C-alpha positions in Angstrom: -23.6 3.0 -11.7 -20.0 3.0 -12.6 -17.6 4.9 -10.3 -17.0 7.7 -12.7 -20.8 8.4 -13.0 -22.1 7.9 -9.5 -21.6 9.3 -6.0 -18.0 8.2 -6.0 -16.9 10.4 -8.9 -14.4 12.2 -6.7 -12.8 8.8 -5.9 -12.5 8.1 -9.6 -10.9 11.5 -10.3 -8.4 11.0 -7.4 -7.4 7.5 -8.7 -6.9 9.0 -12.2 -4.7 11.7 -10.7 -2.6 9.2 -8.7 -2.1 7.2 -11.9 -1.1 10.3 -13.9 1.7 11.2 -11.4 3.3 7.7 -11.5 1.6 5.3 -9.1 1.9 1.8 -10.5 -0.7 0.0 -8.5 -3.7 0.8 -6.3 -5.7 -1.3 -3.9 -8.9 -0.7 -2.0 -9.7 -2.4 1.3 -12.4 -2.2 4.0 -11.8 -1.7 7.7 -14.5 -2.3 10.3 -12.5 -2.0 13.5 -13.0 1.7 14.1 -16.6 0.9 15.0 -18.3 3.5 12.9 -21.8 2.9 11.5 -20.3 0.9 8.7 -16.8 -0.3 7.5 -14.7 2.4 6.0 -13.0 2.1 2.6 -9.3 2.9 2.2 -7.2 3.3 -0.9 -3.5 2.3 -0.9 -1.3 3.4 -3.9 2.1 2.0 -4.7 4.8 3.7 -6.7 6.7 0.5 -7.5 6.2 -3.3 -7.8 8.3 -4.0 -4.7 5.9 -2.1 -2.5 3.0 -3.9 -4.2 4.8 -7.2 -3.5 5.1 -6.2 0.2 1.3 -5.7 0.4 0.8 -9.3 -0.8 3.1 -11.1 1.6 1.6 -14.2 3.3 0.3 -14.1 6.8 3.4 -15.8 8.1 5.7 -13.3 6.3 3.7 -10.4 7.9 4.1 -12.1 11.3 7.8 -12.3 10.8 8.1 -8.6 9.9 6.0 -7.6 13.0 8.2 -9.8 15.1 11.3 -8.1 13.7 10.1 -4.5 13.9 7.8 -4.1 16.9 9.2 -3.9 20.4 7.8 -6.5 22.8 5.8 -5.3 25.8 7.0 -6.0 29.3 3.6 -7.4 30.1 3.9 -10.1 27.5 0.7 -8.9 25.8 0.7 -8.6 22.0 2.0 -5.1 21.0 -0.7 -4.6 18.4 -4.3 -5.0 19.3 -6.0 -4.9 15.9 -3.4 -5.9 13.4 -1.6 -9.2 12.6 -0.9 -11.4 9.6 -4.4 -12.7 9.4 -5.9 -9.2 9.4 -3.5 -8.2 6.6 -4.7 -11.2 4.6 -8.2 -9.8 4.8 -7.0 -6.4 3.6 -5.5 -8.1 0.5 -8.9 -9.3 -0.7 -10.6 -6.5 -2.5 -14.3 -6.2 -1.5 -16.7 -7.8 -4.0 -18.6 -4.5 -4.2 -15.5 -2.8 -5.6 -15.3 -5.4 -8.4 -19.0 -5.0 -9.2 -18.7 -1.2 -9.6 -15.5 -1.5 -11.5 -17.1 -3.9 -14.1 -19.8 -1.3 -14.8 -17.3 0.9 -16.6 -17.9 1.7 -20.3 -16.3 0.0 -22.1 -16.2 -3.0 -19.9 -12.6 -3.8 -18.8 -11.2 -6.9 -20.4 -10.6 -8.6 -17.1 -14.3 -8.5 -16.2 -15.1 -10.6 -19.3 -12.2 -12.9 -18.5 -12.8 -13.5 -14.8 -16.2 -12.5 -13.5 -19.0 -15.0 -13.4 -16.9 -18.1 -14.0 -13.5 -19.7 -13.5 -10.9 -17.9 -15.6 -10.9 -19.4 -19.1 -7.2 -20.0 -18.7 -7.8 -22.0 -15.5 -10.2 -24.2 -17.4 -7.6 -25.2 -20.0 -8.5 -22.8 -22.8 -6.0 -20.1 -22.8 -4.1 -19.9 -26.1 -3.4 -16.2 -26.5 -5.1 -15.5 -23.2 -2.5 -17.5 -21.2 -2.0 -16.1 -17.7 1.1 -14.2 -16.7 2.7 -14.6 -13.3 1.4 -11.2 -12.0 -2.2 -12.1 -12.6 -2.5 -10.4 -15.9 -2.9 -12.0 -19.3 -0.2 -12.2 -22.0 -0.6 -9.4 -24.4 -2.7 -7.3 -22.1 -1.2 -4.9 -19.6 -2.1 -5.2 -15.9 -4.2 -2.1 -15.1 -3.0 0.1 -12.3 -6.3 -0.5 -10.5 -8.3 -3.7 -11.1 -10.3 -5.2 -8.2 -11.1 -8.1 -10.6 -7.4 -9.1 -10.9 -6.8 -8.5 -7.2 -9.7 -10.8 -6.3 -8.6 -13.5 -8.7 -4.9 -13.6 -8.1 -3.6 -17.0 -6.9 0.0 -16.1 -6.3 1.6 -15.0 -3.1 4.2 -12.4 -3.8 7.5 -12.8 -1.9 9.2 -10.2 0.1 11.9 -9.5 -2.4 9.4 -8.1 -4.9 9.1 -11.0 -7.3 6.2 -13.2 -8.1 7.5 -16.3 -6.5 4.9 -18.7 -5.2 5.8 -19.3 -1.6 4.8 -22.7 -0.1 4.3 -23.5 3.6 7.7 -25.2 4.0 9.5 -22.0 2.7 7.5 -19.8 5.1 8.2 -22.2 8.0 11.9 -22.2 7.2 12.0 -18.3 7.0 10.1 -18.0 10.3 12.3 -20.5 12.1 15.5 -18.8 10.8 14.2 -15.3 11.9 13.2 -16.6 15.4 16.6 -18.2 15.8 18.3 -15.0 15.0 16.0 -13.0 17.2 16.3 -15.1 20.4 19.9 -16.2 19.8 19.4 -19.9 20.1 18.3 -22.9 18.0 14.7 -24.0 18.3 
């Protein structure tokens, strides 16, 4: 059943309340590291687009931020046991089950018709009025506050400054090299 009709009705109510008090974006992710019987679901809500952009940083950008902010251990072991850039990339991909439940809403959200079950029509050369916007939405249609469909189908990597710039590998390598040079005080 749809979230608002099933066992997760409280979750739907909470998400509606968060949206009503001004949260601009929500994202659900699974975490299996706590070693409970099954992975746990977590909801992250963002009040602005810059915070959302930070969530979608690339693995390399996350590694840079960890390197800048976390103190090294004297032993040389990694300071974080269960979190790194690759782990964060996994959090960025909304679980498929969330998309399935979301698309059971009545009426069916437009993005379910646009993206689920096939390549996006815009990626296949159709488009027209449905031409994709840079934030994963579609021209003329607002990006919903919560849409696991758009989250799963987004192809852009958001940069740290809060924009929707596509970041290629050479840019990430240059940023990483620059940060490392500043941190250790010598050229690589």
